[in-house]
C-alpha positions as CSV (number, residue, x, y, z in Angstrom):
1,M,-0.2,0.0,0.1
2,K,2.6,2.7,0.2
3,S,2.4,2.9,-3.2
4,A,-0.7,3.0,-3.1
5,F,-0.1,7.5,-3.2
6,I,2.7,7.4,-5.9
7,F,1.2,7.4,-9.7
8,T,3.5,8.0,-12.3
9,A,2.4,9.2,-15.8
10,A,2.2,6.5,-17.1
11,T,0.6,5.0,-14.2
12,M,-3.0,6.6,-14.0
13,A,-2.9,6.5,-17.9
14,A,-2.6,2.8,-17.5
15,I,-6.1,2.9,-15.0
16,F,-7.8,4.7,-17.0
17,I,-7.7,3.3,-20.3
18,G,-7.7,-0.2,-19.0
19,A,-4.2,-1.1,-20.4
20,P,-2.3,-3.8,-17.9
21,L,1.2,-2.7,-15.9
22,V,1.2,-6.3,-15.4
23,T,-0.2,-9.1,-16.0
24,G,-1.0,-12.8,-13.7
25,A,-3.7,-13.3,-10.3
26,I,-1.4,-10.8,-9.0
27,A,-3.2,-8.1,-10.7
28,G,-6.7,-9.6,-9.8
29,E,-7.7,-10.3,-13.8
30,K,-8.4,-13.6,-13.1
31,A,-9.1,-15.8,-11.0
32,V,-6.4,-18.9,-10.9
33,P,-8.9,-22.5,-11.3
34,I,-7.4,-24.5,-8.3
35,P,-8.9,-28.0,-6.8
36,R,-12.1,-28.0,-4.4
37,V,-10.6,-28.1,-0.5
38,A,-10.0,-31.7,0.1
39,I,-10.8,-31.8,4.0
40,D,-12.6,-29.2,5.9
41,V,-13.3,-27.4,9.3
42,P,-16.6,-28.7,11.4
43,R,-19.2,-26.0,10.8
44,G,-20.3,-26.1,14.0
45,Q,-22.4,-23.5,15.8
46,G,-22.8,-19.8,15.9
47,M,-20.3,-17.3,13.9
48,Q,-16.5,-18.6,13.8
49,T,-14.1,-16.7,12.8
50,A,-10.8,-16.5,10.1
51,V,-7.5,-13.9,10.3
52,L,-5.5,-14.0,6.6
53,A,-2.7,-11.8,5.4
54,G,-1.9,-11.2,2.2
55,G,-1.1,-7.9,0.4
56,C,-2.4,-4.6,1.1
57,F,-6.0,-5.2,3.4
58,W,-7.9,-2.6,1.4
59,G,-8.2,-5.3,-1.5
60,M,-8.1,-8.5,1.2
61,E,-11.9,-6.5,2.5
62,A,-13.4,-5.9,-1.0
63,V,-12.9,-9.4,-2.1
64,F,-14.6,-11.2,1.2
65,E,-16.6,-8.7,1.8
66,Q,-18.2,-9.9,-1.2
67,V,-19.2,-13.1,-0.3
68,K,-22.2,-15.0,0.9
69,G,-22.0,-16.1,4.5
70,V,-19.5,-13.4,5.7
71,R,-20.9,-10.9,7.9
72,D,-18.2,-9.0,8.9
73,V,-14.4,-8.0,7.6
74,V,-11.8,-6.1,9.9
75,S,-8.5,-4.2,8.1
76,G,-5.9,-4.3,10.7
77,Y,-2.0,-6.3,12.1
78,A,-1.3,-10.0,13.3
79,G,1.6,-10.8,14.5
80,G,3.3,-8.3,16.5
81,T,2.7,-6.5,19.6
82,A,-0.4,-4.5,20.3
83,K,2.4,-1.5,21.0
84,S,3.4,-1.5,17.3
85,A,-0.3,-2.4,16.0
86,N,0.0,1.4,13.9
87,Y,0.3,2.0,10.2
88,G,3.4,4.4,10.5
89,A,5.1,1.2,12.7
90,V,3.7,-2.0,10.9
91,S,5.0,1.0,7.8
92,T,8.4,0.6,8.8
93,E,8.4,-3.0,8.5
94,R,10.7,-4.0,11.8
95,T,7.2,-5.2,14.0
96,G,6.7,-8.6,12.4
97,H,3.2,-7.5,11.1
98,A,1.4,-7.7,8.5
99,E,-1.8,-6.4,7.2
100,A,-4.5,-8.5,7.9
101,I,-8.0,-9.0,7.7
102,R,-10.5,-11.0,10.1
103,I,-13.3,-12.3,8.6
104,S,-16.7,-13.2,11.1
105,Y,-18.2,-16.1,9.2
106,D,-21.4,-17.9,9.5
107,P,-20.5,-21.5,8.7
108,R,-24.4,-22.9,8.2
109,I,-23.2,-20.1,4.6
110,V,-20.2,-20.8,4.1
111,S,-16.4,-22.6,5.3
112,Y,-13.2,-22.0,6.6
113,A,-11.9,-23.9,3.5
114,Q,-14.1,-21.3,0.6
115,L,-12.9,-18.6,2.0
116,L,-9.5,-20.6,1.8
117,R,-10.1,-21.6,-1.4
118,V,-11.4,-17.9,-2.3
119,Y,-7.9,-16.5,-0.5
120,F,-6.1,-18.9,-2.8
121,A,-7.5,-18.6,-6.0
122,V,-8.5,-14.2,-5.8
123,A,-7.9,-12.9,-3.5
124,H,-3.7,-12.3,-3.5
125,D,-1.1,-14.7,-5.6
126,P,0.2,-16.7,-2.5
127,T,3.9,-16.8,-4.7
128,Q,5.2,-13.7,-3.9
129,L,7.3,-13.7,-0.8
130,N,7.1,-10.5,1.6
131,R,5.3,-8.9,-0.9
132,Q,1.6,-8.1,-3.0
133,G,2.2,-6.9,-6.5
134,P,3.8,-3.4,-5.7
135,D,3.8,-3.5,-2.0
136,T,7.6,-4.8,-1.4
137,G,8.5,-5.8,2.6
138,P,6.8,-8.5,5.6
139,S,3.9,-6.4,6.2
140,Y,2.8,-7.4,3.3
141,R,3.3,-11.7,3.2
142,S,1.3,-14.4,2.9
143,A,0.0,-15.4,5.7
144,I,-3.2,-17.6,7.8
145,F,-3.5,-17.2,11.4
146,P,-5.7,-19.9,12.6
147,Q,-8.0,-19.4,15.1
148,T,-8.2,-23.0,16.0
149,P,-6.4,-26.6,15.8
150,D,-8.7,-27.5,13.3
151,Q,-8.2,-24.3,11.1
152,K,-4.4,-24.9,11.7
153,R,-4.9,-28.5,10.4
154,V,-6.5,-27.6,7.7
155,A,-5.0,-24.8,6.3
156,A,-2.0,-26.4,6.4
157,A,-3.4,-29.2,4.3
158,Y,-4.6,-27.9,1.5
159,I,-1.1,-25.6,1.1
160,A,-0.1,-28.9,0.4
161,Q,-2.0,-29.6,-2.2
162,L,-2.7,-26.5,-3.5
163,G,1.5,-27.5,-4.3
164,K,1.3,-30.9,-5.1
165,A,-1.8,-29.5,-8.1
166,G,1.1,-27.2,-9.2
167,A,-1.6,-24.4,-10.3
168,W,1.6,-22.0,-10.5
169,N,5.0,-22.2,-11.8
170,K,6.9,-21.2,-8.5
171,P,6.5,-22.5,-5.0
172,I,3.9,-21.9,-2.1
173,V,5.4,-19.2,0.1
174,T,2.1,-19.4,2.0
175,R,2.9,-18.6,6.0
176,I,1.5,-20.5,8.8
177,E,1.4,-18.1,12.3
178,S,0.6,-17.7,15.5
179,G,0.0,-14.1,17.0
180,R,-3.6,-12.2,18.0
181,F,-5.0,-9.5,15.1
182,Y,-5.1,-6.4,15.9
183,P,-8.0,-3.6,14.3
184,A,-6.0,-0.4,11.9
185,E,-7.2,2.5,12.3
186,T,-10.5,4.0,11.1
187,H,-9.3,5.6,8.0
188,H,-9.0,1.9,6.9
189,Q,-11.8,-0.2,7.8
190,D,-13.9,-0.1,4.2
191,F,-11.7,2.1,2.3
192,A,-12.6,0.5,-1.2
193,R,-16.4,1.1,-0.7
194,K,-15.6,4.0,0.5
195,N,-13.3,4.9,-1.9
196,P,-14.2,3.7,-5.3
197,V,-12.5,6.2,-8.0
198,H,-9.4,6.2,-5.9
199,P,-6.5,5.0,-8.5
200,Y,-4.7,2.6,-6.2
201,I,-8.2,0.5,-5.2
202,L,-9.4,0.6,-9.2
203,R,-6.1,0.2,-10.2
204,W,-5.7,-3.4,-8.2
205,D,-8.9,-4.9,-6.1
206,K,-11.2,-4.0,-8.0
207,P,-10.1,-6.2,-10.5
208,K,-10.1,-8.9,-7.6
209,V,-13.2,-8.5,-7.0
210,A,-14.7,-9.1,-10.7
211,A,-12.1,-12.0,-10.7
212,F,-14.0,-13.1,-7.9
213,K,-17.7,-12.7,-9.1
214,A,-16.9,-14.3,-12.0
215,A,-15.3,-17.5,-10.9
216,F,-17.1,-17.7,-7.4
217,P,-20.6,-16.5,-9.2
218,G,-22.7,-19.5,-6.0
219,M,-20.8,-17.1,-3.2
220,V,-21.5,-13.4,-4.2
221,K,-24.0,-12.0,-1.7
222,G,-27.7,-10.8,-3.5
């Protein structure tokens, strides 16, 4: 997200005439075809929570807000301490935090495995090490923060399953980590929805949302 406010003339031209700056799934032009998750978390009763990191939380939030069964998505920081859970500190790339989202979802409608499939296929590129698209640094890493032992088991199994499937021509670098989640500053919440014509949103995040809707029409909120 550091580059969200820095635009060259070429970048702006590409945004408004629709010329891609890069190709591939990281720009969100299309979903990566990947298999369904072989195992899943028991659905249980009541709302459940998932915490995922995959680059700038604006785009991650924008995608998962569209998923049927998701009740709330909060942008924030995971993997570091409460003291350093603020954008200024995290941007130094020395806090251990990753930009992440906390998803509250109804397991009767959408499962943890289904959320992981969207995460890997559309929301980010799991082969990008400590970066996503224009944003670089460990705060933009690909990481899953399981909230239960079952989530950890399912996430690890799916990473292994995807590795064997060979959907990408590079290794998956997604890490399974532990650590608390801390909500980000108010102005980062619902950023894409509140700023639909922001150049960064137009270039990097609207294509991800479009790709999700095209690839998973049955999961899109009505």
